[in-house]
N, C-alpha and C positions, 0 to 999 in steps of 0.2 A: 504494500500500500504506500509506503513512503516513496518508492521509486515512481509510482504513478503520479503522486503529487508533484515530485520534482519534474517529471516529464511534462505534466500539464502546465506547470509554471513556465517552463522554458518555451513550450509551444505557444502558450498564451501571450507571452511577450513578443514572440516572433509574429504571431497573427495580428497583434495590435500595431506593430510597426509596418507590416506589409499591407494590411487592409484596414486602415483607420476609418474609411468611409462606410464600412459595413456596421449595421446595428449590433450592439453588444450581445443581444440574445442570439442572433443568427451566428455570430462569431463563436459564441460559447457552444452552440449545438454542433457546429463544424469541428470545433476543438474536441468535443466529446467523441465524435465519430472517428476522428483521426487517432486520438489517444486509444480508443477501444481497439481499433484495428492493430495498432502497434503492440499493445499489451497482450492481446489475445494471440497474436502471431508468435510472440515470445513464449507464452505459456503453452501453446500448442506444440511448439518445437521442443520444449523441455519435456513435455508429457510424451510425445512421440519418441523422442530419443531414449527416455527411460523405459518405455514399454517395449519397443521393437529394436532399439539400437540405431546406429548410424551406418552400418555396413551395407545394408541393402537399400539403395536409394529409392526404388519404386515402393517398397514396403513402408519406408519412412515417410514419403510424400503422401501415401494413402492414409497412414495413421495421423499425420499432421493435418490433412484436410478434414478428417473425421473429428479430430479434437477441436479444430478451429470452428467448424460449423456447429458443433455441440456447445461450445463455450461462448461464442460470439453474442448471441442474444442476451445472455446474462451480463456479460461484460459491457455491452452497449447500454443496457438499462442502468447499470451502475455508473458508467462514465457520464451519461446524460444527467443523471441525478446529481452527480458531483459537480458538473460544470454549470448546470442551470440553477440549482438551489443552494448548494453548500459553498461553492467557490465565490459567488458574488457577496454572500453574507460574510464570509471570512475576509474577503478583501476590504469590505467597508469597515469591519471591526479593526483590521490592522491599520487602516488609514487614520484612525482617531488618535 
């Protein structure tokens, strides 16, 4: 979870600099989607590597895809919750 918060903070700063004209809510939703894809890809790779190993590339890719498709909806929901509800409140608290 701390890694996700650090990743979100870095990507959030990058998104604010590159896309200042986009509304904060839309930017936060896009940030949640990108963060979810990155985090779930890493989790799927670790899970697939643990279960089937890295020796057989086809088997690893199949296990990775299965793990990613299974975990992505939950990761997306958590990332969207974090970026749309928790992150703005935390940022306003820290600005005080």
